[in-house]
C-alpha positions as a LaTeX table, in Angstrom:
\begin{tabular}{lrrr}
\hline
Residue & $x$ (\AA) & $y$ (\AA) & $z$ (\AA) \\
\hline
Met1 & 6.00 & $-11.06$ & $-162.22$ \\
Ile2 & 2.36 & $-12.02$ & $-161.78$ \\
Ser3 & 1.42 & $-8.60$ & $-160.47$ \\
Ala4 & 3.05 & $-6.96$ & $-163.50$ \\
Trp5 & 0.99 & $-9.16$ & $-165.82$ \\
Ala6 & $-2.20$ & $-8.69$ & $-163.79$ \\
Ser7 & $-1.79$ & $-4.91$ & $-163.66$ \\
Lys8 & $-2.61$ & $-4.83$ & $-167.39$ \\
Tyr9 & $-6.03$ & $-6.24$ & $-166.54$ \\
Val10 & $-6.77$ & $-5.02$ & $-163.03$ \\
Ser11 & $-7.10$ & $-1.41$ & $-162.02$ \\
Gln12 & $-4.69$ & $-0.41$ & $-159.24$ \\
Asp13 & $-7.57$ & 0.99 & $-157.18$ \\
Val14 & $-9.44$ & $-2.32$ & $-156.98$ \\
Gly15 & $-10.83$ & $-2.58$ & $-153.49$ \\
Arg16 & $-10.54$ & 1.17 & $-152.91$ \\
Asn17 & $-13.83$ & 1.78 & $-154.68$ \\
Glu18 & $-15.96$ & 4.25 & $-152.70$ \\
Ser19 & $-19.05$ & 2.13 & $-153.26$ \\
Ala20 & $-17.23$ & $-0.87$ & $-151.77$ \\
Glu21 & $-17.01$ & 0.99 & $-148.46$ \\
Glu22 & $-20.76$ & 1.63 & $-148.43$ \\
Tyr23 & $-21.79$ & $-1.98$ & $-148.89$ \\
Ser24 & $-20.73$ & $-5.32$ & $-147.50$ \\
Asp25 & $-22.03$ & $-6.98$ & $-150.67$ \\
Ile26 & $-20.24$ & $-7.90$ & $-153.85$ \\
Ile27 & $-19.18$ & $-4.88$ & $-155.90$ \\
Val28 & $-18.66$ & $-5.18$ & $-159.65$ \\
Ser29 & $-17.06$ & $-2.32$ & $-161.59$ \\
Glu30 & $-15.85$ & $-1.92$ & $-165.14$ \\
Thr31 & $-12.08$ & $-1.77$ & $-165.46$ \\
Glu32 & $-12.32$ & 0.30 & $-168.67$ \\
Leu33 & $-9.81$ & $-2.19$ & $-170.11$ \\
Gly34 & $-11.63$ & $-3.90$ & $-172.90$ \\
Lys35 & $-15.31$ & $-3.90$ & $-173.68$ \\
Phe36 & $-16.61$ & $-6.17$ & $-170.89$ \\
Gln37 & $-13.88$ & $-6.67$ & $-168.28$ \\
Asn38 & $-14.98$ & $-6.03$ & $-164.69$ \\
Thr39 & $-13.32$ & $-6.22$ & $-161.31$ \\
Ile40 & $-15.26$ & $-8.04$ & $-158.63$ \\
Val41 & $-14.76$ & $-7.31$ & $-154.95$ \\
Ala42 & $-16.24$ & $-9.95$ & $-152.66$ \\
Gly43 & $-15.09$ & $-9.24$ & $-149.13$ \\
Asn44 & $-11.32$ & $-9.73$ & $-149.11$ \\
His45 & $-11.35$ & $-11.42$ & $-152.52$ \\
Arg46 & $-10.59$ & $-9.78$ & $-155.86$ \\
Leu47 & $-11.72$ & $-11.42$ & $-159.08$ \\
Ile48 & $-12.04$ & $-10.58$ & $-162.76$ \\
Gly49 & $-15.10$ & $-11.16$ & $-164.88$ \\
Asp50 & $-15.02$ & $-10.94$ & $-168.67$ \\
Glu51 & $-16.46$ & $-12.40$ & $-171.84$ \\
Pro52 & $-14.69$ & $-14.63$ & $-174.36$ \\
Lys53 & $-12.90$ & $-13.05$ & $-177.31$ \\
Ser54 & $-15.56$ & $-14.55$ & $-179.61$ \\
Val55 & $-18.11$ & $-12.02$ & $-178.27$ \\
Gly56 & $-15.76$ & $-9.05$ & $-177.93$ \\
Gly57 & $-14.19$ & $-9.61$ & $-174.52$ \\
Leu58 & $-10.55$ & $-10.04$ & $-173.56$ \\
Asp59 & $-11.16$ & $-13.53$ & $-172.13$ \\
Ser60 & $-9.28$ & $-12.37$ & $-169.03$ \\
Gly61 & $-11.65$ & $-14.02$ & $-166.57$ \\
Pro62 & $-14.70$ & $-16.21$ & $-166.27$ \\
Ser63 & $-17.97$ & $-15.06$ & $-167.84$ \\
Pro64 & $-21.04$ & $-14.34$ & $-165.72$ \\
Tyr65 & $-22.47$ & $-17.77$ & $-166.59$ \\
Asp66 & $-19.13$ & $-19.36$ & $-165.67$ \\
Tyr67 & $-19.44$ & $-17.74$ & $-162.24$ \\
Leu68 & $-23.01$ & $-19.00$ & $-161.91$ \\
Ala69 & $-21.89$ & $-22.53$ & $-162.81$ \\
Thr70 & $-19.01$ & $-22.13$ & $-160.33$ \\
Ala71 & $-21.47$ & $-21.19$ & $-157.59$ \\
Leu72 & $-23.55$ & $-24.29$ & $-158.34$ \\
Gly73 & $-20.54$ & $-26.61$ & $-158.39$ \\
Thr74 & $-19.00$ & $-25.16$ & $-155.24$ \\
Cys75 & $-22.25$ & $-25.25$ & $-153.30$ \\
Thr76 & $-22.92$ & $-28.82$ & $-154.43$ \\
Ser77 & $-19.51$ & $-30.03$ & $-153.28$ \\
Met78 & $-19.78$ & $-28.19$ & $-149.96$ \\
Thr79 & $-23.31$ & $-29.51$ & $-149.31$ \\
Met80 & $-22.22$ & $-33.08$ & $-149.99$ \\
Arg81 & $-19.12$ & $-32.68$ & $-147.80$ \\
Met82 & $-21.20$ & $-31.18$ & $-144.98$ \\
Tyr83 & $-23.57$ & $-34.17$ & $-145.13$ \\
Ala84 & $-20.71$ & $-36.69$ & $-145.26$ \\
Ser85 & $-19.01$ & $-35.03$ & $-142.27$ \\
Phe86 & $-22.24$ & $-34.86$ & $-140.27$ \\
Lys87 & $-22.97$ & $-38.55$ & $-140.93$ \\
Lys88 & $-19.28$ & $-39.42$ & $-140.35$ \\
Leu89 & $-19.08$ & $-41.01$ & $-143.79$ \\
Asp90 & $-15.63$ & $-41.80$ & $-145.10$ \\
Val91 & $-15.87$ & $-40.48$ & $-148.63$ \\
Gly92 & $-12.98$ & $-39.39$ & $-150.82$ \\
Lys93 & $-12.45$ & $-36.16$ & $-152.69$ \\
Ile94 & $-15.67$ & $-34.72$ & $-154.15$ \\
Ser95 & $-15.49$ & $-33.14$ & $-157.62$ \\
Val96 & $-18.29$ & $-31.45$ & $-159.52$ \\
Ala97 & $-18.12$ & $-30.58$ & $-163.22$ \\
Val98 & $-20.80$ & $-28.12$ & $-164.32$ \\
Ser99 & $-21.74$ & $-27.17$ & $-167.85$ \\
His100 & $-24.25$ & $-24.58$ & $-169.01$ \\
Lys101 & $-26.19$ & $-24.28$ & $-172.23$ \\
Lys102 & $-29.33$ & $-22.68$ & $-173.55$ \\
Ile103 & $-31.86$ & $-24.78$ & $-175.41$ \\
His104 & $-35.23$ & $-24.09$ & $-176.96$ \\
Ala105 & $-37.92$ & $-24.61$ & $-174.33$ \\
Gln106 & $-39.88$ & $-26.87$ & $-176.68$ \\
Asp107 & $-36.86$ & $-29.24$ & $-176.83$ \\
Cys108 & $-36.74$ & $-29.77$ & $-173.06$ \\
Met109 & $-38.38$ & $-33.11$ & $-172.30$ \\
Glu110 & $-37.96$ & $-32.86$ & $-168.51$ \\
Cys111 & $-39.22$ & $-29.28$ & $-168.18$ \\
Thr112 & $-42.57$ & $-28.55$ & $-166.60$ \\
Glu113 & $-45.16$ & $-26.65$ & $-168.60$ \\
His114 & $-44.45$ & $-23.55$ & $-166.50$ \\
Glu115 & $-40.75$ & $-23.59$ & $-167.39$ \\
Ser116 & $-41.37$ & $-24.04$ & $-171.09$ \\
Glu117 & $-44.41$ & $-21.84$ & $-171.61$ \\
Gly118 & $-43.86$ & $-18.83$ & $-173.81$ \\
Gly119 & $-41.28$ & $-20.58$ & $-175.99$ \\
Gly120 & $-37.86$ & $-19.03$ & $-176.22$ \\
Lys121 & $-34.77$ & $-20.56$ & $-174.67$ \\
Ile122 & $-34.16$ & $-21.93$ & $-171.21$ \\
Asp123 & $-30.95$ & $-22.43$ & $-169.29$ \\
Ile124 & $-29.74$ & $-25.95$ & $-168.54$ \\
Phe125 & $-27.00$ & $-26.58$ & $-165.98$ \\
Glu126 & $-25.65$ & $-30.12$ & $-166.00$ \\
Arg127 & $-23.66$ & $-31.45$ & $-163.05$ \\
Lys128 & $-21.40$ & $-34.49$ & $-163.18$ \\
Ile129 & $-20.37$ & $-35.49$ & $-159.67$ \\
Ser130 & $-17.56$ & $-37.85$ & $-158.74$ \\
Val131 & $-16.45$ & $-39.05$ & $-155.34$ \\
Glu132 & $-13.06$ & $-40.76$ & $-155.22$ \\
Gly133 & $-13.17$ & $-44.32$ & $-154.00$ \\
Leu134 & $-16.96$ & $-44.47$ & $-153.66$ \\
Asn135 & $-18.22$ & $-47.92$ & $-154.70$ \\
Asp136 & $-21.42$ & $-48.11$ & $-152.62$ \\
Glu137 & $-24.48$ & $-47.65$ & $-154.88$ \\
Val138 & $-26.81$ & $-46.87$ & $-151.97$ \\
Leu139 & $-24.48$ & $-44.19$ & $-150.62$ \\
Ser140 & $-23.97$ & $-42.82$ & $-154.15$ \\
Ala141 & $-27.73$ & $-42.46$ & $-154.58$ \\
Lys142 & $-28.03$ & $-40.72$ & $-151.19$ \\
Leu143 & $-25.22$ & $-38.28$ & $-152.04$ \\
Leu144 & $-26.93$ & $-37.43$ & $-155.34$ \\
Glu145 & $-30.12$ & $-36.75$ & $-153.38$ \\
Ile146 & $-28.13$ & $-34.49$ & $-151.03$ \\
Ala147 & $-26.59$ & $-32.67$ & $-154.03$ \\
Asp148 & $-30.10$ & $-31.60$ & $-155.04$ \\
Lys149 & $-30.50$ & $-29.97$ & $-151.61$ \\
Cys150 & $-27.68$ & $-27.52$ & $-152.30$ \\
Pro151 & $-29.02$ & $-23.98$ & $-151.67$ \\
Val152 & $-27.75$ & $-22.63$ & $-155.01$ \\
His153 & $-29.42$ & $-25.54$ & $-156.81$ \\
Lys154 & $-32.69$ & $-24.72$ & $-155.04$ \\
Thr155 & $-32.38$ & $-21.02$ & $-155.92$ \\
Leu156 & $-31.77$ & $-21.80$ & $-159.58$ \\
Glu157 & $-34.72$ & $-24.19$ & $-159.72$ \\
Lys158 & $-37.14$ & $-21.85$ & $-157.94$ \\
Gly159 & $-35.92$ & $-18.71$ & $-159.62$ \\
Ala160 & $-35.16$ & $-15.52$ & $-157.77$ \\
Lys161 & $-36.44$ & $-11.98$ & $-157.70$ \\
Val162 & $-33.94$ & $-9.22$ & $-158.41$ \\
Lys163 & $-34.61$ & $-5.73$ & $-157.09$ \\
Thr164 & $-32.74$ & $-2.95$ & $-158.89$ \\
Ser165 & $-32.36$ & 0.70 & $-157.92$ \\
Tyr166 & $-30.04$ & 3.65 & $-158.49$ \\
Lys167 & $-28.10$ & 4.96 & $-155.55$ \\
\hline
\end{tabular}
């Protein structure tokens, strides 16, 4: 039943894309179903990316910014769990809620001059972390410090260079 429903949104040749064989990286291809819907091949995983109906998409999958927020939340949770395991800390289930918004650079009180120069809008990702059963304020503070060491967090804060070419 699920495959019948999904077949409306996912091309039957997902994963058999010629370009997927050439690269071990993530491959994103339009489905040609709707204006923005894309299939995403990440190793053995198949995903859908789309935009909300409010901007012309089918809302059949997360948006690109949803995936970016997902990467931040996932990496944060994994980094905290890795630390807790390494230190043999008995912490409960870690959950990370991530929201994304764009604000005018001039409205960002905690931004450095470099981030806000040139005006325009900047991206703000807000994380709300919870750890079940954690009542130790010192350990909570340490885990928040560890959350900021998440590699995706660091990449977002530093910025990244993107190289683009035709093949």
